[in-house]
C-alpha positions in Angstrom: 0.1 0.1 0.1 1.1 3.6 -1.1 1.2 5.9 2.2 1.5 9.0 -0.2 -1.1 11.2 0.6 -1.4 14.1 -2.1 -4.5 15.8 0.0 -6.4 15.7 3.3 -9.2 13.3 2.2 -8.8 9.3 3.0 -8.7 6.6 0.5 -11.2 4.6 2.1 -12.6 1.3 1.7 -15.5 -0.5 3.2 -16.5 -4.3 3.8 -19.6 -5.5 4.4 -22.5 -2.4 4.5 -24.2 -3.8 1.3 -28.1 -3.6 0.4 -30.1 -3.9 3.3 -27.6 -3.0 6.1 -28.1 0.1 8.0 -24.7 0.8 9.7 -22.8 0.7 7.0 -24.8 4.0 5.8 -24.2 5.4 8.9 -20.4 5.0 8.4 -20.6 6.4 4.6 -22.1 9.4 5.9 -20.2 9.8 8.7 -16.8 9.7 6.8 -18.0 12.0 4.7 -19.6 14.4 6.2 -16.4 16.4 7.2 -14.9 16.0 3.7 -12.2 13.8 5.2 -12.4 10.3 3.3 -13.4 9.3 -0.6 -15.1 5.7 -0.5 -13.1 4.1 -3.8 -13.2 0.3 -2.7 -15.3 -2.2 -1.1 -16.4 -5.8 -0.3 -19.7 -4.7 0.5 -21.2 -8.1 0.1 -20.2 -11.9 0.3 -22.5 -12.4 -2.4 -20.8 -11.6 -5.7 -24.3 -10.2 -7.4 -25.9 -8.2 -4.3 -21.9 -7.1 -4.0 -22.0 -5.9 -7.5 -25.4 -4.2 -7.1 -24.3 -2.4 -4.0 -20.7 -0.9 -5.4 -22.6 0.1 -8.6 -25.4 1.9 -6.4 -22.8 3.9 -4.6 -20.7 4.1 -7.6 -17.5 2.0 -7.4 -15.0 0.9 -10.0 -16.2 -2.4 -10.6 -13.0 -3.3 -11.1 -12.6 -2.3 -7.7 -15.8 -4.0 -6.7 -15.1 -7.2 -4.6 -17.1 -10.4 -3.1 -14.0 -11.2 -0.8 -12.5 -9.5 1.6 -9.1 -11.5 1.2 -9.0 -10.3 -1.9 -9.5 -6.9 -1.5 -7.1 -6.3 1.5 -4.2 -8.6 -1.4 -5.3 -5.8 -4.3 -5.7 -2.5 -2.6 -2.2 -3.1 -1.2 -0.7 -4.2 -4.1 -2.3 -0.7 -6.1 -0.5 3.0 -6.0 -3.9 4.5 -5.6 -4.8 2.3 -3.1 -7.1 2.3 -0.2 -5.3 3.4 3.2 -8.1 2.4 5.6 -10.9 0.2 5.8 -14.2 0.5 7.6 -15.8 -2.6 9.1 -19.6 -2.6 8.8 -20.0 -6.4 9.3 -21.8 -8.7 12.1 -19.5 -9.6 14.6 -18.4 -13.0 13.7 -16.2 -11.6 10.8 -14.7 -8.4 12.5 -11.7 -10.4 13.4 -10.5 -12.1 10.2 -11.6 -9.1 8.2 -9.3 -6.9 10.3 -6.0 -9.4 10.4 -6.4 -9.5 6.9 -6.2 -5.7 6.3 -3.5 -5.2 8.8 -1.2 -7.9 7.6 -1.5 -5.6 3.9 -0.3 -2.7 6.3 -4.1 -0.9 5.6 -5.6 0.8 8.7 -8.7 0.3 10.2 -11.9 1.7 11.2 -14.1 -1.2 13.0 -17.3 -1.3 14.5 -18.1 -2.8 18.2 -17.8 -4.4 19.6 -14.6 -5.8 18.9 -14.9 -9.5 17.9 -17.2 -12.3 19.7 -14.7 -13.7 22.3 -11.6 -12.3 24.3 -9.3 -15.0 23.0 -9.7 -12.8 19.3 -9.6 -9.7 20.9 -6.3 -10.5 22.2 -5.3 -11.9 19.4 -6.0 -9.3 17.1 -4.2 -6.9 19.3 -0.6 -9.1 18.2 -2.0 -8.4 15.1 -2.2 -4.7 15.6 0.4 -4.4 17.5 2.5 -6.3 14.7 1.4 -4.7 11.6 2.2 -0.9 12.8 -1.2 0.4 11.2 -4.1 2.2 13.3 -7.0 0.5 14.9 -9.8 2.9 15.7 -13.1 1.3 17.3 -16.0 2.8 16.8 -17.8 3.5 20.0 -20.0 6.4 18.4 -21.2 8.2 22.0 -17.3 9.2 22.9 -17.7 11.7 19.6 -20.6 13.9 21.2 -19.1 16.9 22.1 -20.8 17.7 25.4 -19.1 13.9 26.6 -15.9 15.0 25.6 -16.6 18.2 28.5 -17.6 15.7 30.9 -14.7 13.9 30.3 -12.2 17.2 30.9 -14.5 18.0 33.8 -13.6 14.3 35.6 -9.9 14.8 34.5 -9.8 18.8 36.1 -11.4 17.7 38.9 -14.3 19.4 38.6 -16.6 16.4 40.8 -13.7 15.8 43.1 -12.9 12.2 43.4 -15.2 10.3 42.0 -17.6 7.8 44.0 -21.1 6.5 42.0 -21.0 6.0 38.1 -25.0 4.9 36.6 -25.2 4.2 33.2 -28.7 3.0 31.3 -29.2 2.1 28.1 -32.5 0.7 27.1 -34.2 0.4 24.1 -37.5 -1.4 22.7 -36.9 -2.7 19.3 -36.2 -6.5 20.3 -39.4 -6.6 22.3 -41.1 -9.6 20.0 -39.4 -12.4 18.8 -37.3 -12.2 15.4 -39.4 -13.5 12.7 -37.3 -14.5 9.1 -39.2 -11.5 7.9 -37.8 -9.4 10.3 -34.9 -6.8 9.4 -31.5 -7.8 8.2 -29.5 -6.2 11.1 -32.5 -7.7 13.8 -31.6 -11.1 12.8 -28.1 -11.7 13.0 -27.8 -10.0 16.5 -30.1 -12.6 17.8 -27.8 -15.2 16.2 -25.3 -16.2 18.8 -23.1 -17.5 15.8 -22.8 -14.2 14.2 -23.0 -12.0 17.3 -21.4 -14.1 20.2 -22.8 -15.3 23.3 -23.8 -11.9 24.3 -26.6 -9.8 22.8 -27.9 -6.8 24.8 -24.6 -6.8 26.6 -22.4 -6.6 23.0 -24.5 -5.1 21.4 -25.3 -2.0 23.7 -23.9 -2.9 27.2 -20.9 -2.3 25.4 -21.2 0.6 24.7 -22.7 2.0 28.2 -19.5 0.3 29.6 -17.3 2.4 27.8 -19.1 5.7 28.0 -18.9 5.4 31.5 -15.0 4.5 31.2 -14.3 7.3 28.9 -15.8 10.2 30.9 -14.4 9.1 34.2 -11.4 7.1 33.1 -11.8 4.8 36.0 -11.6 0.7 35.1 -14.2 -1.5 36.2 -12.5 -4.2 38.4 -15.4 -6.4 39.6 -18.7 -6.7 38.2 -22.3 -8.6 39.5 -24.5 -9.5 36.3 -27.9 -10.6 35.8 -28.8 -12.0 32.0 -32.1 -12.5 31.2 -33.3 -13.4 28.2 -37.3 -12.5 28.2 -38.6 -13.2 24.8 -39.1 -17.1 24.9 -37.1 -18.9 22.2 -34.2 -16.3 22.3 -31.0 -17.7 22.4 -28.5 -14.2 23.7 -29.7 -12.3 26.4 -32.4 -9.3 25.9 -31.7 -7.6 29.4 -28.6 -6.8 31.2 -28.6 -5.8 35.2 -25.4 -5.5 36.9 -23.3 -3.5 40.1 -19.5 -2.6 39.2 -17.0 -2.2 41.6 -14.6 0.5 40.0 -10.2 1.2 40.8 -9.9 3.6 43.2 -13.5 2.1 44.9 -16.4 3.8 42.9 -19.2 2.4 42.5 -21.4 1.8 39.5 -24.8 0.3 38.0 -25.6 -0.3 34.5 -28.5 -1.7 32.8 -29.2 -2.2 29.1 -32.5 -3.5 27.6 -33.8 -4.2 24.1 -37.0 -5.1 25.6 -38.2 -1.8 27.1 -41.3 -0.3 25.7 -41.6 2.9 25.3 -37.4 3.5 24.3 -35.7 4.1 21.6 -32.2 4.6 22.0 -32.5 5.8 25.6 -28.3 6.3 26.7 -28.1 7.9 30.0 -25.1 8.7 32.2 -24.5 10.2 35.4 -21.1 10.4 37.5 -21.3 11.8 41.1 -18.2 12.9 42.8 -17.2 14.0 45.9 -17.9 18.0 44.9 -20.6 17.8 42.5 -22.4 15.8 39.4 -22.7 15.5 35.8 -25.4 14.1 34.1 -25.6 13.6 29.9 -29.1 12.0 28.5 -28.4 10.7 24.5 -31.8 12.4 24.0 -31.0 16.1 25.0 -27.2 15.3 23.2 -26.1 18.9 23.1 -26.3 19.7 26.9 -24.4 18.6 30.1 -26.1 19.1 33.7 -23.2 20.3 36.2 -24.4 19.9 39.8 -21.6 21.5 42.2 -22.5 20.4 45.8 -24.1 23.4 47.6 -24.9 25.3 44.4 -27.4 26.2 42.1 -27.3 23.4 39.1 -25.2 24.3 35.6 -26.7 23.4 32.4 -23.8 23.8 29.9 -24.5 23.5 26.2 -22.7 22.9 22.9 -21.1 26.0 21.3 -22.1 27.9 24.4 -19.5 29.4 27.0 -17.7 27.1 29.6 -16.2 24.4 27.5 -12.9 23.6 27.0 -10.7 24.8 24.2 -10.7 21.3 22.3 -14.7 20.4 22.9 -15.8 24.5 22.1 -13.9 23.6 18.4 -16.4 20.7 17.8 -19.5 22.2 16.9 -20.1 22.5 13.0 -23.3 24.5 13.2 -23.9 27.7 15.6 -25.2 26.9 19.1 -29.0 26.3 19.4 -29.0 24.4 16.0 -28.9 20.4 16.9 -26.4 17.8 16.1 -26.8 14.5 17.0 -25.5 10.6 16.2 -24.1 11.5 12.5 -22.1 14.1 13.8 -20.8 11.9 17.1 -19.5 9.3 14.4 -18.2 12.2 11.8 -16.3 13.2 15.0 -14.7 10.0 15.2 -14.0 9.4 11.8 -12.4 13.0 11.8 -10.3 12.5 14.5 -9.0 8.9 12.5 -8.0 11.1 9.6 -6.1 13.1 11.6 -4.0 10.0 12.8 -3.6 8.6 9.4 -2.2 11.4 8.3 -0.1 11.8 11.4 0.6 8.4 10.6 2.0 8.9 7.3 3.8 12.0 7.8 6.3 10.0 10.3 4.9 12.1 13.1 4.5 10.6 16.7 1.4 8.6 16.4 -1.5 10.1 19.0 -5.1 9.0 19.0 -6.2 11.1 21.4 -9.5 10.7 22.4 -9.9 7.7 20.0 -11.5 4.2 21.1 -8.6 2.0 19.8 -7.6 -2.2 20.4 -7.0 -1.9 23.9 -10.7 -0.9 24.4 -11.9 -3.5 22.2 -10.4 -5.8 24.6 -11.4 -4.3 27.6 -14.8 -4.3 26.2 -14.7 -8.1 25.9 -13.4 -8.6 29.5 -16.4 -7.0 30.1 -18.7 -9.1 28.4 -17.2 -12.5 29.5 -16.8 -11.1 33.1 -20.4 -10.8 32.5 -21.5 -14.2 31.6 -19.3 -16.0 34.3 -21.4 -13.8 36.7 -24.6 -14.3 35.5 -24.2 -18.5 34.6 -22.5 -18.5 38.2 -26.2 -17.0 39.5 -24.7 -12.9 40.4 -21.5 -14.3 42.1 -18.9 -11.0 41.4 -16.3 -11.9 38.8 -12.8 -9.9 38.3 -12.3 -8.2 34.9 
């Protein structure tokens, strides 16, 4: 693969995300929102005809629309104008083999979460990242929100004092009923342990919740006590997760993730409390952050408003009062990844800043496997 860069746009490939896929379209929009990428190649489906149609619909050169990701990695690495990064937007069981193929070809990887199906796969992939020297970015979307980064900056600056309590919840309702064969494509694979892994809601959205709590607080979970439930008859993976958490440093937490909570579309919420105050953020109002200093009136910080950390104030794309949301948060991750890729190409010291990476993915799988062990043993405390 050539590292030569003629402009600030990264030549991007994609594996997965063809006809009928949801997350592939999200990644493509995010990559283009700040004009940092150009999609030039793809293995959008393992079915050759579907791959051809999907590539044609996106305007890809037919010669660079592949049905085999191994062939795509080999061919793109050999081209002087080959891709510099690949987005992996497949079901979970393909994350590790696809990422490995491109890392071995020297191509940077931007991968949807969770990183893999199992901890063993995640640890093996981490070794591949280290050997390749390429960048690996894990798209924990919610870390891209401006006010989440403001919360992180405030905690790091000591605005809350020592952290005592961390509460995070992520309820949805879209899997409240059984998924039939005429259901959506993304629903079918998420309830299939062969493709999603042993964790259902735990892996799909529980990993987001845990990552968000650690991203903001800087704390890592040390032990968890979890109960995973399959409420829908016949379901093979969990659809509701409830747990208590012991963090390094003595902080305590609780996490609830559910995909069977009617009335909740995507109601991620984080509350962090320290000795000197608290912070509250909700995905339903992502442009605001509630700060409650102890003994003082509450304060409402807003994206684009006064009182933000300099690095957060620079994130907005539209003026204050004009809402930004999920796509913009995703685009922030892609823009940060583009900066890291450009720095890598120039030989500058690698700095991935706030970007989630392979270490976050491995920690996420430690969290998943500890939760599964805890629940299977009747809710005992398990170390990560």
